[in-house]
C-alpha positions as CSV (number, residue, x, y, z in Angstrom):
1,M,123.3,115.2,99.2
2,K,126.7,116.4,100.3
3,K,127.9,114.0,103.0
4,R,129.7,115.0,106.2
5,G,133.5,115.3,105.9
6,M,133.3,116.6,102.4
7,C,133.0,120.2,103.4
8,D,134.6,122.4,106.1
9,C,131.9,125.0,106.4
10,L,128.1,125.1,106.0
11,V,126.5,128.4,104.9
12,I,122.7,128.6,105.2
13,G,121.4,131.2,102.7
14,C,122.7,132.6,99.5
15,G,121.9,136.3,100.0
16,M,124.5,138.9,100.5
17,A,125.5,137.7,104.0
18,G,125.9,134.0,103.0
19,T,127.6,134.7,99.6
20,V,130.2,137.1,101.0
21,I,131.2,134.9,103.9
22,A,131.3,131.8,101.7
23,R,133.6,133.6,99.2
24,E,135.9,134.8,102.0
25,L,136.1,131.4,103.7
26,A,136.7,129.6,100.3
27,E,139.2,132.1,99.0
28,R,141.1,133.4,102.0
29,A,141.0,130.4,104.2
30,G,140.9,127.6,101.5
31,K,137.9,126.1,103.1
32,K,135.5,123.8,101.3
33,V,132.1,125.6,101.6
34,L,128.7,124.2,101.0
35,I,125.8,126.7,100.6
36,L,122.2,125.6,101.2
37,E,119.7,128.0,99.7
38,M,116.0,127.3,100.2
39,R,114.8,129.4,97.2
40,D,115.4,128.6,93.6
41,H,117.7,131.5,92.9
42,I,120.9,133.2,94.2
43,G,121.2,136.7,95.5
44,G,118.5,136.7,98.1
45,N,116.2,139.7,97.9
46,T,118.5,141.5,95.4
47,C,117.5,139.0,92.7
48,D,116.9,140.7,89.3
49,Y,115.9,139.4,85.9
50,M,114.6,140.3,82.4
51,N,110.8,140.1,82.3
52,E,108.7,138.9,79.4
53,S,108.5,142.4,78.1
54,G,112.3,142.8,77.9
55,I,112.5,145.0,80.9
56,F,115.0,144.4,83.6
57,V,113.4,144.3,87.0
58,H,114.2,143.7,90.7
59,R,112.1,140.8,91.8
60,F,111.8,141.9,95.4
61,G,111.6,145.6,95.1
62,P,114.2,148.2,94.4
63,H,117.8,147.7,95.7
64,I,120.2,150.6,95.4
65,F,123.7,150.0,96.7
66,H,125.2,152.8,98.8
67,T,128.0,153.0,101.3
68,D,130.6,155.2,102.9
69,S,132.9,152.2,103.4
70,K,135.7,152.0,100.9
71,R,136.5,148.4,102.0
72,V,132.9,147.3,101.2
73,F,132.8,149.2,97.9
74,D,136.2,147.9,96.8
75,Y,135.3,144.4,97.7
76,L,132.1,144.3,95.7
77,S,133.8,146.1,92.8
78,R,136.0,143.0,92.3
79,F,132.9,141.4,91.0
80,T,131.0,144.1,89.2
81,Q,131.3,147.5,87.5
82,W,128.8,150.1,88.5
83,R,126.1,152.2,86.9
84,N,126.4,155.6,88.6
85,Y,122.9,156.1,90.0
86,S,121.7,158.3,92.8
87,H,118.2,157.4,93.9
88,E,115.6,160.1,94.3
89,V,112.2,159.5,95.9
90,V,109.2,161.7,95.9
91,G,106.0,161.5,97.9
92,D,102.5,162.0,96.5
93,I,101.1,164.4,99.1
94,H,97.5,165.1,98.1
95,G,98.4,165.1,94.5
96,Q,101.6,167.2,94.9
97,L,105.0,165.5,94.5
98,M,107.7,166.5,96.9
99,P,111.1,165.1,97.8
100,I,111.3,162.3,100.4
101,P,112.9,162.5,102.9
102,F,111.2,165.8,103.6
103,N,113.9,168.5,102.9
104,L,114.2,172.2,102.3
105,N,112.9,171.8,98.7
106,S,109.9,170.0,100.2
107,L,109.4,172.8,102.7
108,H,109.2,175.4,100.0
109,L,106.6,173.3,98.1
110,A,104.5,172.7,101.2
111,F,104.4,176.3,102.6
112,E,104.1,179.8,101.2
113,P,107.4,181.5,100.5
114,C,107.7,183.8,103.5
115,K,106.7,181.2,106.0
116,A,109.0,178.6,104.4
117,A,111.9,181.0,104.5
118,R,111.4,181.7,108.2
119,I,111.1,178.0,109.1
120,E,114.2,177.2,107.0
121,Q,116.3,179.7,109.0
122,K,115.0,178.3,112.3
123,L,115.8,174.8,111.3
124,I,119.3,175.7,110.2
125,A,119.9,177.8,113.4
126,I,118.8,174.9,115.6
127,Y,120.1,171.8,113.8
128,G,122.6,173.1,111.2
129,L,122.6,172.8,107.4
130,G,123.0,169.3,106.3
131,S,121.7,167.7,109.5
132,K,119.1,164.9,109.6
133,V,116.5,165.2,112.3
134,P,114.1,162.4,113.4
135,I,110.5,163.5,113.0
136,L,109.7,162.4,116.6
137,E,112.5,164.7,117.8
138,L,111.3,167.7,115.7
139,R,107.8,167.3,117.2
140,Q,109.3,168.2,120.6
141,Q,110.2,171.7,119.5
142,P,108.2,174.4,121.4
143,D,108.3,177.0,118.5
144,S,104.8,177.3,117.0
145,E,106.0,177.3,113.3
146,L,108.3,174.4,113.9
147,A,105.5,172.6,115.6
148,E,103.3,173.3,112.5
149,I,105.8,171.9,110.1
150,A,106.4,168.9,112.4
151,D,102.7,168.2,112.5
152,F,102.5,168.6,108.7
153,I,105.3,166.1,108.1
154,Y,104.1,163.7,110.8
155,N,100.5,163.6,109.6
156,N,101.1,163.8,105.8
157,I,104.3,161.9,105.3
158,F,105.1,159.8,108.3
159,L,102.0,158.5,110.1
160,Y,99.9,156.6,107.6
161,Y,103.0,155.4,105.7
162,T,104.4,154.0,108.9
163,Q,101.1,152.3,109.8
164,K,100.9,150.7,106.3
165,Q,104.5,149.6,106.4
166,W,104.7,148.3,109.9
167,G,101.1,147.8,111.0
168,L,102.0,149.8,114.1
169,A,101.9,153.5,115.2
170,P,105.3,155.2,115.1
171,D,105.6,155.3,118.9
172,E,105.3,151.5,118.9
173,I,108.4,151.0,116.8
174,D,112.1,151.2,117.8
175,A,113.5,154.7,117.3
176,L,116.3,153.3,115.1
177,V,113.6,152.3,112.6
178,T,111.7,155.6,112.6
179,A,114.9,157.5,112.3
180,R,115.6,155.9,108.9
181,V,113.4,158.6,107.2
182,P,114.4,161.8,108.9
183,V,113.8,165.5,108.1
184,F,116.8,166.5,106.0
185,I,118.0,170.1,106.5
186,S,119.3,170.4,102.9
187,Y,118.5,171.0,99.3
188,D,120.0,167.7,98.3
189,N,117.2,165.6,96.9
190,R,119.1,162.3,96.9
191,Y,117.6,159.6,99.1
192,F,121.1,158.6,100.2
193,Q,124.2,160.8,100.8
194,D,126.8,158.0,100.9
195,T,130.1,158.4,99.1
196,Y,129.6,155.4,96.9
197,Q,126.2,154.8,95.2
198,G,125.0,152.8,92.2
199,I,123.6,149.8,90.6
200,P,125.6,146.8,89.3
201,A,126.2,147.7,85.6
202,K,125.0,144.3,84.4
203,S,122.9,142.9,87.2
204,Y,122.9,141.8,90.8
205,T,122.6,138.2,89.6
206,L,125.8,138.5,87.7
207,L,127.5,140.0,90.7
208,F,126.5,137.0,92.8
209,E,127.4,134.5,90.1
210,R,130.9,136.0,90.1
211,M,131.3,135.9,93.9
212,L,130.1,132.2,93.9
213,N,132.5,131.3,91.1
214,H,135.2,129.6,93.2
215,P,136.3,125.9,93.1
216,N,135.9,125.6,96.9
217,I,132.2,126.7,96.8
218,E,129.3,124.3,96.1
219,L,125.8,125.6,96.0
220,L,122.6,123.7,96.4
221,L,119.4,125.5,95.5
222,N,115.9,124.4,96.6
223,S,117.5,123.0,99.8
224,D,115.6,123.7,103.0
225,A,118.1,123.7,105.9
226,R,115.3,123.2,108.3
227,R,115.1,119.6,107.1
228,L,118.9,119.0,107.1
229,L,120.3,121.0,110.0
230,R,119.5,120.0,113.6
231,L,120.9,121.4,116.9
232,E,120.7,118.9,119.7
233,A,122.4,118.7,123.1
234,G,125.3,120.9,122.1
235,E,125.9,119.1,118.8
236,V,125.3,120.2,115.3
237,L,123.8,117.5,113.1
238,F,123.8,117.8,109.3
239,D,121.8,115.3,107.2
240,G,121.5,113.2,110.3
241,S,125.2,113.0,111.1
242,P,127.5,115.1,113.5
243,F,129.1,118.1,111.8
244,N,132.1,119.7,113.4
245,G,132.9,122.4,110.9
246,T,131.9,126.1,110.9
247,V,128.2,126.9,110.4
248,I,127.0,130.3,109.2
249,Y,123.3,130.7,109.5
250,S,121.5,133.6,107.8
251,G,117.9,132.4,108.1
252,P,115.2,133.3,110.7
253,A,116.6,132.6,114.2
254,D,113.3,131.3,115.5
255,E,113.0,128.7,112.7
256,L,116.4,127.3,113.7
257,F,114.7,126.2,116.9
258,D,111.3,125.2,115.5
259,C,109.8,128.4,116.9
260,R,109.7,126.9,120.3
261,Y,109.0,130.2,122.0
262,G,106.6,131.5,119.3
263,R,107.3,133.0,116.0
264,L,109.2,136.3,115.7
265,P,107.1,139.0,114.1
266,Y,108.0,140.3,110.6
267,R,106.4,142.3,107.9
268,T,106.1,140.8,104.5
269,L,105.3,142.3,101.1
270,D,103.1,141.5,98.2
271,F,104.6,142.8,94.9
272,V,102.3,143.6,92.0
273,F,104.1,144.1,88.7
274,E,102.5,146.0,85.9
275,T,103.8,146.7,82.4
276,H,102.4,149.8,80.6
277,N,102.6,150.7,76.9
278,I,104.2,154.1,77.6
279,T,107.8,155.2,77.8
280,W,107.7,156.6,81.4
281,Y,105.1,156.0,84.1
282,Q,106.5,158.4,86.7
283,P,109.1,161.2,87.0
284,K,111.4,159.4,89.5
285,G,112.5,155.9,90.3
286,T,110.2,155.6,93.3
287,V,107.1,157.5,94.3
288,N,105.8,157.0,97.8
289,Y,102.1,157.2,98.7
290,P,102.0,158.3,102.4
291,V,98.5,159.7,102.6
292,D,96.4,157.4,100.5
293,R,96.4,154.1,98.5
294,E,96.8,150.7,100.0
295,Y,100.3,150.3,98.6
296,T,103.3,152.2,100.1
297,R,105.2,153.0,96.9
298,I,105.6,152.4,93.2
299,T,109.0,151.8,91.6
300,E,109.7,152.2,87.9
301,F,112.8,150.1,87.1
302,K,114.1,151.9,84.0
303,H,115.0,154.9,86.1
304,L,117.3,152.6,88.2
305,T,118.8,150.5,85.4
306,G,119.1,153.1,82.7
307,Q,117.6,150.7,80.2
308,A,116.6,152.6,77.1
309,L,113.2,151.4,75.8
310,D,110.5,153.4,74.1
311,G,106.8,152.6,74.4
312,R,106.9,150.2,77.4
313,T,107.9,150.3,81.0
314,T,107.4,148.1,84.1
315,I,106.5,149.2,87.6
316,V,105.9,147.4,90.9
317,K,103.5,148.3,93.7
318,E,104.3,147.2,97.2
319,Y,101.6,146.1,99.7
320,P,102.9,145.4,103.2
321,R,101.2,143.0,105.5
322,A,101.9,140.7,108.5
323,Y,104.1,137.7,108.0
324,T,102.4,134.5,109.0
325,G,105.2,132.0,108.3
326,A,103.5,130.5,105.3
327,D,105.9,128.9,102.8
328,S,104.7,131.3,100.1
329,E,105.8,134.3,102.2
330,T,109.1,136.0,102.7
331,P,110.0,137.7,106.0
332,Y,111.4,141.1,105.0
333,Y,111.3,143.5,107.9
334,P,111.8,142.5,111.6
335,I,109.5,144.5,113.8
336,Q,111.8,145.9,116.4
337,N,110.3,146.8,119.7
338,P,111.2,145.8,123.3
339,E,108.8,142.8,123.4
340,N,110.1,141.4,120.1
341,L,113.7,142.0,120.9
342,T,113.3,140.2,124.2
343,L,111.8,137.2,122.3
344,Y,114.7,137.3,119.8
345,E,117.2,137.3,122.7
346,R,115.7,134.1,124.0
347,Y,116.4,132.4,120.7
348,R,119.9,134.0,120.4
349,K,120.9,132.6,123.8
350,L,120.1,129.1,122.6
351,T,122.9,129.4,120.1
352,D,125.5,129.9,122.9
353,E,125.5,126.1,123.3
354,F,126.9,125.8,119.8
355,P,130.2,127.8,119.5
356,Q,130.7,126.7,115.9
357,L,127.4,128.3,114.9
358,H,127.4,132.0,113.8
359,L,124.3,134.1,113.2
360,L,124.7,136.5,110.3
361,G,122.2,138.7,108.5
362,R,118.9,140.5,108.8
363,L,116.8,137.4,109.7
364,A,119.4,135.7,111.8
365,E,120.1,138.8,113.9
366,Y,116.6,140.3,113.8
367,K,118.0,143.7,112.6
368,Y,117.3,145.9,109.6
369,Y,120.5,146.0,107.6
370,N,121.3,147.8,104.4
371,M,123.3,145.9,101.9
372,D,126.6,147.6,102.7
373,A,126.2,147.0,106.4
374,I,125.8,143.2,106.0
375,V,128.7,143.0,103.6
376,K,130.8,144.8,106.3
377,K,129.6,142.4,109.0
378,A,130.3,139.4,106.8
379,L,133.9,140.6,106.1
380,E,134.5,141.3,109.8
381,L,133.2,137.8,110.7
382,A,135.5,136.3,108.1
383,D,138.4,138.3,109.6
384,T,137.6,136.7,113.0
385,L,137.2,133.2,111.7
386,I,140.3,133.3,109.5
387,K,142.8,134.9,111.9
């Protein structure tokens, strides 16, 4: 085990948050950084690999990089080239496939031509072409035809999918979460409209290997920080001894304090991979199932990676359920509502006693972050620590 005094900074977690901040502290500040990763791989939930059928898959579901931040894009581009890929998602609505988020193309598939044309003009007049409207906002419209389309979207695309994904009704979830899948007043079928979009040309794993390849970085996999890091009476203890350096923590905030106020609620996922002896399983990278099936979506990886293979393909089905804290489970999605955020704040306040400790990432901050947002936060934290 790395002994105290041999590193300047401890980073807990080797996902995007931990890896970026480790590289910045090692490279820009010349700090000796030790990363502790509980799992047996780098890259967090972006981990990808070649399966036994020779198909490249994402171990924890599809991860598509997208951002409007040139700084974030340029930073990651130091460590990877990109495959130009724009993700498209369709929903299976009673056997008919239509673009998700619901857009003007979806509108013309769901309604007869004359009615669809009238509703389109009303949507554009009220919200403007290219706007994104939360479904709960659209449901407030008094116009009968807009109310009809709002009810169609809510009942056929939003309601059951949300209940499967979160285990809650839409009005029980923070509006920032429900707004992530808006009604898009556009004919653009892309799931994201960011300036920069793509998949690492080789793999996410190689991207992380290159970021971690620095003489000031040491990585320990299969290392559970819960057994090594203690916070007691304003002092950080590492492996039983006082540690005075910087600590970046990207794990669950409640586990940092032994869940003393109760466990923060998350949703976890069960991934069921299937390989089929056909060239293509479905027409797009991801197909959502918002009105039936126990799973929320199916992703076919060859659409994402561009891998050219005839006669076989691999898909993954995602089954959401409540996170219990079992070692075999991964907390993926914080359930943001007033009660849970109040509980999180109780844990966050405990960290005020430890000024050298910084919470960073989806689990540590109990927020839903896209990859680009967490890279940006890591870079900004590095700016603050290095100045």
